[in-house]
N, C-alpha and C positions, 0 to 999 in steps of 0.2 A: 166301555163301550165302545165298537168303532162307529165313522159315520155312518157304517150299512147298517149295524145293528140298529143306530139312533134312527136313522133316516124308515127302516121296518118297523122298528114301536113308532114313529108316528104314524104311519100309515094305516098301522090297526088299530090304534086310538082312534083315525078318524074312518075308518069302517067301522068298527062299534060306535059312535056314534051317529053317523050317517042313517046305518041301519036300525040301531035301537035294539041291538042286541049284543053280546058279549058274546069275544071270538072263540071261547069254549062253545056257548049256545051255537053261533054260528057252524063250527068246527065238527060241532052232533050232529045238525040238521046236512050237513053236506054227506057226512057219511051214511046217512042214514034216510034218504034221498032213495036209494033205489038206481041210482045210477054209477057205470065203475069207469070210463072214460074219462083222462083230464078235460079233454073240451066241451063233451057234456055236463061235466060237473061244472064246468065255469061260465057256462048259456044258461044251467039252472040258476048258478049266483046273481047271474047279471039281471035276468029277467024274474028271481024270487023276491031280490031283496033291491033292485034298482042301481045295483051299483057300475061302474064303467067298468072296461075291459083288466084295466090294469090292478085294479084293485080286487077284482075276482080272481083274477088269475093268481093273485099274492094269496089269497084267500083261501083258494083250490090248493095250491102249494103247502100251503102249512098245514091244513086237514089229510092232505095226504101224505105229507113229510117226504114229498118228493122234487124239492127242488135242487139243482146240482149241488150247490153248497153242502146242504143236508145230507145228502147220498156219498157225496165227495167224506166228508167229515167222519158219515157213519164206518166207510169205509175205509177210514187210516189213507186217503189220496191225498196227494201234495197236486197243486196245481198243474205241473209234468205230468202226473198220471193221469189226470181228468182231459188236457191235451190229448196225448197219444190215444186216450179211448175215442175222441174226438173223432181225428184224423185217423181213422183206421183205414184200412184195405181200398174200397174206391174210391175215399174220399182225402185218401194222403197225397193225392198229387195235389190241393190247394191247402197245405201245411205253409205250404213259403210266401203267398197270397195275407195269411193270418199273420207271421212271422217279419211280413217287409212291413205292414199295417203296427205293428205290435214296436216293431222298434224306434220308428217315427215318434210313436204316440209315445212314448217313453222319455224324451227331449223335453216334453211337456213341461211334466212335475209329476207332483204327487197327485195319486187315485188308487182306484181300488179296484180288482180286477176279481168277480165273482164268476166261479165258475158254475154251468146250468148244466142239464144234460144234453145238450148237443151246440152251447153256445157258450161264448162267454160273455157278460154283461158288465162294462166299464164305467165307475162313477167316480162322482165326488160328490157334492150336497144331494147331485142327481144323475140318475142315467144319463150317460152322454153317446155311449155306442155301444154295440151289441153286433161280436164277429162271429162267424161262425158259419159250417160247411150249409146253406141249404136243400142242395139236391148232391148227388155224385157226381155232377157238373159244374156244380156254380157255389160260389161262396158266395156269401149275403153281408154285408157293413147296413147293419141299421144305423141312425143317424139322429140324435134329437137334437134340434136349430130351430128356432123359433124367427127363422127366416130368410127369406129368398135364399136359393140355392140354383146354382146352375151349372150342371158337369153335364157331360153324354151318357155318364153312368149307374146317374144317382136318378129316381126318378119320387117324386112327390106323393106318399101314403094319405088312404082319406082318411081324416080325424078319428080319434076314439082308439088306434092301432098303438102299438108301442112304441114306435119311435115315427117322427116327422117325413123320413126320407130313408130310403134302399138304396142301396148298391151293389148292383150284382154286377158280380168279378169274375171272370174264366180265366184270367193269366196275372200272372207278379206285376209285369207294366203297365196296366192298369190302375196300379198304385202309383199314380203322378203326382207333383207338387202341387197340382188344384184339387187333386182329392185329402190331400192333406192339410193343407192347407182350411178346408173346411171341417173337416173331425177338428183340427185348432179351436176354430169359432167355437163347435159345439162345447170341447173339453171347459173354454173361459169362460162361457156363457150358464156352464153346470157347480158352478164354484165358488 
């Protein structure tokens, strides 16, 4: 079992404990609640079971079998195939930002890259970063770090989201040594 598998198994066990329901009962409830869109389902799970965003999001993905890793695996796709799908057409010009960040991150040490539908998650014991195009003209780097961060491209996010910080990037030259140092701190804290 990979670190990622262990982390998800632990998260699911905690969800079952918090909700007082088995994962099978929760997924059945999600599938029969009358909603079909991921965001609507996630909100319903948060309200119905008092779960936070991350737990509700993971549970919704499990119920729908819609996370990128499951979809990639079912389709026999490699990570490169998934990235090619993420950076298509109007988003292709954002791929150099992704590649520059990944080249720097690869120097940090071991981590797990988990493809999602529109981005990739980078994990050690916990997720430390999320990378991907947010819109056709903007790349987004999500950073999980519980210390103050100062960088012109980075903004703090409200509590309860997937990341504590987000860097909105539009050009490869915005990936500077200060930004890389912040990601390195997140990497170290996740491990």
